[in-house]
C-alpha angles and dihedrals in degrees: 000000000000098000132020110232109194131205122190124216106200108020095195135135098305090059098050095082113345096063120349102075092043094067086072095045098060120085116258090011130110137175105224105162142019134193135202128158090233100075094199092054091045092053091046093052092048091051096047094048099038095246112163098219138025132187137189091204122071095208090057091056092043090054095045102124093214095055112088100165129040129205111204109205100165127117112286094260090075100038099093098046095046094043093050091047092049095047091049087053089058098258129134111236134218111186131191122244139297086050094226144330095284143345094277093059090047091053092050089052091051092049093052090048088055092045096049095034088228117141118248119203129183124209099245086131095162086085087072101035112111091230094057093036087061093051090053091047091051091052095043091048091053097246089150097028120235110354113239106167145013123204123190128184120178118172124164136166125255116266119256096251091048091061093056117067093201092060127085113255121227119257091247091077093047107091091198089065104027103032091239134351137279088317091065092045098048106024092051087073092045098047093044091054094045090056088047094056100030104032131238123337119237103182123038129179128170149154129206132185142172100235102165103043093221095129141350099273127084112265101186125054137174124190139181126188142174116207124215086249090062094252112142122217135199123186135178129185132182125171100186105059124129115269092255093058097056114129138167110183135142125184125196107197124199140169092270104035144309144264123226120196145150126237097203105015134068114336097244123133117200113205114196116184129178112279092357131110110253112264124216116212114192118194110171119220117248120251091259109035095202094052097093089052092045087056089053093051093047091052092052094047089052092052103270133116120323121265116247096241126056142143093284093052095035095060092060097075089048089053092052094046090051091052095045093051094036094238 
C-alpha cells in the first residue's frame, strides 16, 4: 500500500470536523468515498468536502476497488457487522467508539481481524492528542511521583429534547442502538485513556441507575476499580444535573503531587506538586481532533510504527463498562 484511500460509512456529525477533513490533510492519505443511507445527505457531504464519490448503500462503498481502508462512523449497533464485512472484503477498518454494543461483538471483530490479517483500529484518539500525550508523559516521567489514586467526576445536564416527552430522543440514550446511554458514549473515552496511562484494571465494581426517567438508559453511575499497578480509582457520572452543577474533572494523585485535567473541556492541565505553586499547562486541541491519530494509523498501514489504539486495546473499555453497569 502506497496511499491510504479512505471510505466513510456513516458521514454524520462526528465526521464534519473531528475526523472527515483530516483524512485529506495527512500525508499519503485521501478520502475518496462516503456513504450515508440518506442519499441526499451523502451527496451534500461529498460536495461540501470535495469527496469524489458518494453512496447510499454500505456494500457499494465496501466493494469500491479504490477504497482500501474504511472508517465506520455509525451508531454502535452497526459497528460489528460493517467492520466484519469490510475486513472480509480486504479493507483495513477504523471504527468509532465505543467499539461495539458489548464485549462479545468486540471479540468477534478482533477474531476476524486476526483471521483476515486486516488491521482494526478504534477511535480512542485521545491516546494521540498532544494534550493527553503530555499528561501521560508527566506521569511516566514521575512529575507527581508514584501514582496512588485517580478520581473522576463527570456531571452534565440533560439535553433539551430529553426534557420534553413529546420530542424524539437521540440514539445515544437508546440502549438498543448505542449499547447503553451517555455513559457508554462519554465514559468509553475516559476509561480507555485511564487504562492507557495506568495499566489494566483487575477489580471492578459499579452500580448504575435510571434516576430521572427521561429515557430508557441509565443516567447515574458510580464505579470503583483497582488497577494491577495498585492504583485505586473512583468515578461518578450523572447526565441529568442542573446546569450550574456541570463538572468535568479528573485528578491523578501521586506521592509528590497531582494532575487535574478535563476530558471534554478546556485543554488545561494543572500540575500541583508538594511545596510548589500550581502550574497551568495549556495545550490547545488541533482543528481536527482525530488528525493526530489518523496520522498514526496511516503510518502503520504504510509499514511504520503501530498506532496506539486497536481492537485489542479498544475492547478493554467495553469490558469495564459492561462490568460497571452489570450488562
